[in-house]
Rosetta silent file (secondary structure, phi, psi, omega in degrees, C-alpha in Angstrom):
SEQUENCE: MMKQLLVFILISTLLVSCKKEVSETVAESSKTEIKQAVDSILTGWHQAAAKADFEGYFKAMTSDAIFIGTDATEHWDVSAFKEFSKPYFDRGQAWDFNALERHIFVSEDLQTVWFDELLDTWMKLCRGSGVLKKENGQWKIVHYVLSVTVPNDDINDFINLKKDTDSLLTNNLKLNNSK
SCORE:     score description
SCORE:     0.000 S_00000001
   1 L     0.000  -43.491  179.747   86.425   97.544  116.733 S_00000001
   2 H   -64.368  -38.632  179.530   87.668   99.625  119.670 S_00000001
   3 H   -64.172  -40.824  178.913   87.007   96.718  122.013 S_00000001
   4 H   -65.694  -39.029  178.554   89.070   94.370  119.804 S_00000001
   5 H   -63.827  -43.157  178.917   91.915   96.884  119.693 S_00000001
   6 H   -64.057  -41.633  177.467   91.944   97.142  123.495 S_00000001
   7 H   -63.360  -43.299  177.890   91.979   93.343  123.837 S_00000001
   8 H   -60.454  -45.613  179.874   94.840   93.138  121.318 S_00000001
   9 H   -63.484  -42.701  179.739   96.840   95.780  123.205 S_00000001
  10 H   -62.752  -46.263  179.903   96.198   94.021  126.528 S_00000001
  11 H   -65.151  -42.343  178.693   97.255   90.623  125.190 S_00000001
  12 H   -61.215  -43.416  179.204  100.345   92.120  123.505 S_00000001
  13 H   -62.783  -42.650  178.173  101.345   93.850  126.725 S_00000001
  14 H   -63.511  -42.243  179.550  100.943   90.623  128.687 S_00000001
  15 H   -63.888  -44.287  178.852  103.018   88.669  126.154 S_00000001
  16 H   -63.377  -42.277  179.190  105.823   91.243  126.182 S_00000001
  17 H   -62.781  -44.126  178.792  105.773   91.279  129.990 S_00000001
  18 H   -64.036  -42.646  179.709  105.931   87.466  130.177 S_00000001
  19 H   -61.490  -41.594  179.382  108.748   87.341  127.617 S_00000001
  20 H   -63.420  -44.171  179.281  110.705   89.917  129.637 S_00000001
  21 H   -63.225  -41.767  178.267  110.218   87.930  132.875 S_00000001
  22 H   -64.215  -43.372  179.624  111.317   84.697  131.189 S_00000001
  23 H   -61.989  -42.973  178.788  114.334   86.467  129.682 S_00000001
  24 H   -65.621  -38.666  178.335  115.322   87.915  133.074 S_00000001
  25 H   -64.345  -42.422  177.885  114.921   84.492  134.714 S_00000001
  26 H   -63.440  -42.890  179.454  117.135   82.884  132.048 S_00000001
  27 H   -62.791  -43.764  178.929  119.776   85.619  132.515 S_00000001
  28 H   -64.906  -39.004  177.264  119.787   85.143  136.303 S_00000001
  29 H   -63.367  -42.687  178.103  120.025   81.375  135.849 S_00000001
  30 H   -63.454  -41.867  178.357  122.962   81.863  133.461 S_00000001
  31 H   -61.835  -41.614  178.822  124.669   84.201  135.927 S_00000001
  32 H   -62.663  -44.033  178.624  124.266   81.629  138.692 S_00000001
  33 H   -63.192  -41.374  179.128  125.774   78.899  136.492 S_00000001
  34 H   -64.281  -44.775  179.436  128.676   81.178  135.524 S_00000001
  35 H   -59.697  -41.982  178.703  129.336   82.076  139.169 S_00000001
  36 H   -64.587  -42.291  179.473  129.404   78.395  140.116 S_00000001
  37 H   -64.197  -44.432 -179.493  131.785   77.598  137.252 S_00000001
  38 H   -66.194  -40.446  176.577  134.105   80.491  138.136 S_00000001
  39 H   -57.959  -43.542  178.796  134.090   79.548  141.814 S_00000001
  40 H   -65.343  -41.186  179.027  135.179   76.045  140.823 S_00000001
  41 H   -62.688  -46.720 -178.650  137.877   77.374  138.487 S_00000001
  42 H   -65.689  -41.882  177.396  139.329   79.668  141.161 S_00000001
  43 H   -62.359  -44.791  177.999  139.262   76.954  143.818 S_00000001
  44 H   -63.442  -36.464  179.155  140.964   74.540  141.398 S_00000001
  45 H   -62.231  -47.920  178.339  143.522   77.190  140.479 S_00000001
  46 H   -65.302  -38.703  178.911  144.528   77.645  144.110 S_00000001
  47 H   -65.331  -36.174  178.357  144.564   73.865  144.651 S_00000001
  48 H   -60.813  -40.257  177.563  146.844   73.410  141.620 S_00000001
  49 H   -64.843  -43.777 -178.711  149.414   75.701  143.268 S_00000001
  50 H   -63.526  -30.970 -179.695  149.156   73.802  146.555 S_00000001
  51 L   -93.917    3.763 -178.500  149.732   70.500  144.675 S_00000001
  52 L    59.323   38.730  176.952  152.539   72.003  142.552 S_00000001
  53 L   -92.868   84.359 -175.932  150.561   71.352  139.359 S_00000001
  54 H   -56.157  -50.088 -178.213  152.332   73.868  137.130 S_00000001
  55 H   -63.197  -45.764  179.823  150.392   72.978  133.968 S_00000001
  56 H   -62.076  -39.283 -179.542  147.038   72.944  135.750 S_00000001
  57 H   -64.512  -50.232 -175.011  147.742   76.276  137.405 S_00000001
  58 H   -80.097  -17.147  174.818  148.734   78.106  134.249 S_00000001
  59 H   -66.674  -24.296 -179.913  146.068   76.402  132.131 S_00000001
  60 L   -77.941   -6.503 -176.940  143.534   78.426  134.153 S_00000001
  61 E  -111.121  151.634  175.629  145.076   81.676  132.849 S_00000001
  62 E   -72.742  164.340  179.922  144.885   83.305  129.429 S_00000001
  63 E   -70.379  -15.510  178.336  148.015   83.549  127.323 S_00000001
  64 E  -114.370   23.098 -176.902  148.034   87.320  127.907 S_00000001
  65 E   -64.886  156.377  175.882  147.207   87.207  131.635 S_00000001
  66 E  -122.819  134.191  174.834  148.695   89.605  134.166 S_00000001
  67 E  -120.040  124.355  178.194  149.551   88.645  137.759 S_00000001
  68 E  -111.796  117.680 -176.745  150.184   91.416  140.273 S_00000001
  69 L   -90.811 -173.294 -175.749  151.830   90.218  143.477 S_00000001
  70 L   -76.651  -23.982  177.412  152.163   91.687  146.945 S_00000001
  71 L   -81.696  141.050 -177.206  155.532   93.339  146.273 S_00000001
  72 L   -59.724  -20.675 -179.085  155.301   96.697  144.497 S_00000001
  73 L   -90.960   -3.683 -175.101  157.664   95.393  141.801 S_00000001
  74 L   -90.525   90.443  175.167  155.548   92.320  141.003 S_00000001
  75 E  -135.302   92.400 -170.937  153.637   93.087  137.807 S_00000001
  76 E  -110.521  140.383  162.965  154.082   90.076  135.566 S_00000001
  77 E   -78.259  168.143 -171.647  152.771   88.971  132.245 S_00000001
  78 H   -61.432  -34.436  179.833  152.041   85.253  132.255 S_00000001
  79 H   -64.723  -47.274  178.900  155.388   84.349  130.698 S_00000001
  80 H   -67.345  -35.285  178.749  157.400   86.203  133.351 S_00000001
  81 H   -67.673  -36.803  175.591  155.126   84.852  136.086 S_00000001
  82 H   -61.652  -45.060 -179.686  155.750   81.295  134.872 S_00000001
  83 H   -61.804  -44.964  177.826  159.496   81.908  135.011 S_00000001
  84 H   -62.479  -42.548 -172.118  159.254   83.350  138.537 S_00000001
  85 H   -78.805  -27.497 -172.172  156.929   80.550  139.727 S_00000001
  86 H   -50.648  -47.604  179.943  158.651   77.527  138.196 S_00000001
  87 H   -60.017  -34.040  178.277  161.195   76.995  141.029 S_00000001
  88 H   -67.517  -43.529  178.569  158.373   77.041  143.602 S_00000001
  89 H   -66.850  -38.068 -178.919  156.376   74.451  141.651 S_00000001
  90 H   -64.359  -26.380 -179.032  159.511   72.357  141.090 S_00000001
  91 L   -81.772   -4.411  173.096  160.111   72.031  144.831 S_00000001
  92 L   108.931  -13.228  172.856  156.750   70.282  145.250 S_00000001
  93 L  -158.127  122.411  179.802  154.487   73.033  146.589 S_00000001
  94 L   -80.619  -76.283  176.910  154.151   76.528  145.254 S_00000001
  95 L  -151.491  156.432 -174.845  151.747   78.236  147.668 S_00000001
  96 L  -122.656   96.022  179.587  148.616   77.199  149.485 S_00000001
  97 L  -109.080  131.480  179.140  145.841   79.806  149.355 S_00000001
  98 E  -124.354  125.375 -179.622  142.351   78.954  150.561 S_00000001
  99 E   -70.962  126.889  174.513  139.389   81.220  149.968 S_00000001
 100 E   -95.048  -26.293 -177.878  137.536   82.110  153.144 S_00000001
 101 E  -155.634  139.309  179.904  135.128   84.393  151.315 S_00000001
 102 E  -145.209  135.194  175.956  134.562   85.037  147.628 S_00000001
 103 E  -119.619  127.716 -177.183  132.332   87.465  145.728 S_00000001
 104 E  -122.368  134.703 -177.869  131.762   86.881  142.015 S_00000001
 105 E  -126.012  142.152 -176.893  130.119   89.353  139.639 S_00000001
 106 E  -122.816  133.726  178.407  128.946   88.770  136.063 S_00000001
 107 L   -65.550  157.840 -178.952  128.464   91.433  133.404 S_00000001
 108 L   -59.041  -34.208 -179.110  124.992   91.915  131.935 S_00000001
 109 L   -85.614    3.972  176.189  126.137   90.478  128.596 S_00000001
 110 L    62.520   25.031 -177.010  127.539   87.385  130.410 S_00000001
 111 L  -108.161  -13.873 -176.407  130.960   87.854  128.783 S_00000001
 112 E  -136.602  141.424  177.712  133.052   89.159  131.687 S_00000001
 113 E  -128.501  139.562  171.619  133.442   88.108  135.308 S_00000001
 114 E  -132.362  156.562 -173.776  135.227   89.903  138.124 S_00000001
 115 E  -153.090  164.064  166.949  135.718   88.783  141.696 S_00000001
 116 E  -139.529  151.801 -177.969  137.344   89.424  145.012 S_00000001
 117 E  -146.830  145.230  173.288  138.300   86.893  147.642 S_00000001
 118 E  -100.002  126.274 -170.840  139.659   86.867  151.163 S_00000001
 119 E  -116.754  142.181  169.814  142.389   84.226  151.413 S_00000001
 120 E   -93.009  117.316 -175.025  144.008   82.243  154.192 S_00000001
 121 E  -135.736  175.468  175.023  147.700   82.124  153.226 S_00000001
 122 L   -64.805  -18.403  177.056  151.154   81.696  154.751 S_00000001
 123 L   -90.439   10.535 -171.502  151.153   85.527  154.898 S_00000001
 124 E    73.972 -145.728 -174.744  147.948   85.293  156.983 S_00000001
 125 E   -70.734  132.043  174.183  144.947   87.076  155.450 S_00000001
 126 E  -130.229  163.857  176.611  145.346   88.324  151.915 S_00000001
 127 E  -117.011  130.835  172.723  142.945   89.738  149.368 S_00000001
 128 E  -115.060  146.363  174.103  142.788   88.467  145.824 S_00000001
 129 E  -149.545  155.306 -177.905  140.838   90.080  143.026 S_00000001
 130 E  -174.399 -174.553 -177.176  140.676   89.559  139.338 S_00000001
 131 E  -134.477  139.826  173.105  138.922   89.285  136.012 S_00000001
 132 E  -120.976  150.774  173.333  138.025   86.283  133.883 S_00000001
 133 E  -137.337  161.928  177.875  136.995   86.174  130.253 S_00000001
 134 E   -82.944  131.711  177.554  135.863   83.416  127.954 S_00000001
 135 E  -133.811  117.809 -177.160  138.574   81.997  125.749 S_00000001
 136 L    52.763   41.423  176.573  137.662   79.173  123.375 S_00000001
 137 L    80.097    3.382 -179.367  134.463   78.561  125.346 S_00000001
 138 E  -123.070  142.516  175.468  136.214   78.348  128.743 S_00000001
 139 E   -74.127  130.657 -179.605  136.473   80.893  131.527 S_00000001
 140 E  -134.830  149.530  178.272  140.094   81.918  132.096 S_00000001
 141 E   -77.051  123.666  179.543  141.840   84.298  134.460 S_00000001
 142 E  -107.706  -19.797 -177.790  143.084   87.320  132.533 S_00000001
 143 E  -154.738  130.562  178.677  144.055   89.533  135.483 S_00000001
 144 E  -139.624  136.796  178.237  144.795   88.735  139.131 S_00000001
 145 E  -125.973  125.119  175.837  145.898   90.983  141.990 S_00000001
 146 E  -108.578  126.979 -178.043  147.141   89.616  145.318 S_00000001
 147 E  -128.994  142.318  172.593  147.268   92.064  148.228 S_00000001
 148 E   -81.430  136.308  177.284  148.345   91.770  151.828 S_00000001
 149 L   -90.241  145.263  179.273  145.686   93.035  154.197 S_00000001
 150 L  -131.673  121.505  177.783  146.630   95.459  156.956 S_00000001
 151 L   -59.095  140.073 -178.411  144.295   96.226  159.865 S_00000001
 152 H   -54.701  -37.376 -178.792  143.464   99.933  160.000 S_00000001
 153 H   -67.889  -18.375 -177.846  144.744  100.178  163.582 S_00000001
 154 H  -106.279    5.432 -172.551  148.156   98.910  162.430 S_00000001
 155 H   -63.214  -37.783 -179.446  148.551  100.981  159.271 S_00000001
 156 H   -64.397  -41.472  176.739  150.997  103.495  160.763 S_00000001
 157 H   -64.501  -38.877  178.977  153.346  100.723  161.921 S_00000001
 158 H   -64.765  -44.925  177.596  153.030   99.112  158.511 S_00000001
 159 H   -59.725  -43.467  179.269  153.831  102.372  156.710 S_00000001
 160 H   -63.233  -39.061  179.700  156.866  102.835  158.932 S_00000001
 161 H   -60.944  -37.077 -173.499  158.010   99.274  158.208 S_00000001
 162 H  -108.665    5.047 -173.248  158.058   99.815  154.458 S_00000001
 163 H   -61.754  -40.118 -178.610  158.830  103.535  154.149 S_00000001
 164 H   -65.848  -48.086  179.383  162.529  103.145  153.196 S_00000001
 165 H   -63.222  -44.296 -179.827  161.872  100.567  150.478 S_00000001
 166 H   -63.883  -38.541  179.516  158.852  102.510  149.196 S_00000001
 167 H   -62.726  -44.516  178.228  160.833  105.768  149.113 S_00000001
 168 H   -62.133  -46.747 -179.621  163.582  104.196  146.984 S_00000001
 169 H   -64.392  -42.632  178.578  161.092  102.616  144.615 S_00000001
 170 H   -59.965  -46.119  179.524  159.027  105.812  144.379 S_00000001
 171 H   -62.216  -43.024  178.657  162.119  107.867  143.539 S_00000001
 172 H   -63.293  -42.658  179.424  163.220  105.348  140.883 S_00000001
 173 H   -65.302  -42.469  177.884  159.766  105.294  139.309 S_00000001
 174 H   -63.171  -40.273  179.572  159.543  109.082  139.265 S_00000001
 175 H   -65.280  -45.943 -179.267  162.997  109.287  137.711 S_00000001
 176 H   -67.666  -33.586 -178.827  162.162  106.682  135.040 S_00000001
 177 H   -77.811  -17.803 -179.672  158.772  108.255  134.273 S_00000001
 178 L   -84.610   -7.794 -177.360  160.282  111.709  133.784 S_00000001
 179 L   -84.659    0.000    0.000  162.477  110.495  130.904 S_00000001
């Protein structure tokens, strides 16, 4: 009886271990597929801007998406971002950003994706980062942040370049937040 119990425990342990390994393999496979899909979505999103495909560009975003631009005042919901962007798309080319490097991360429950990318742009190197979520079975951009990169050795010159504008904006924000 004891021998049968030990065999049962051993077989049960092996089955649980195999099931766990299969489950982990499936999760990693799913993460890889999600990363590939998101990479394609982001590349297509940037290409839509370069081709002035307004509908294609905004179709990649959720209806409640937020776009944060390089200017400190650029914090748009998707509606305001569409209004800002429309004249650029109407002229035949909005902007042409090409990813030089992209890192994509997937949550354990496979429901959320976040990423960062180094971009070749008309502003030279920029950093993009954001979050995607599934909406009606499709991955969509819900939050995107575009940042200008500044080499560490040049940061003091950069700070000096923008100090007057930043001081005015900082004072206005402090004044508005104190009300």
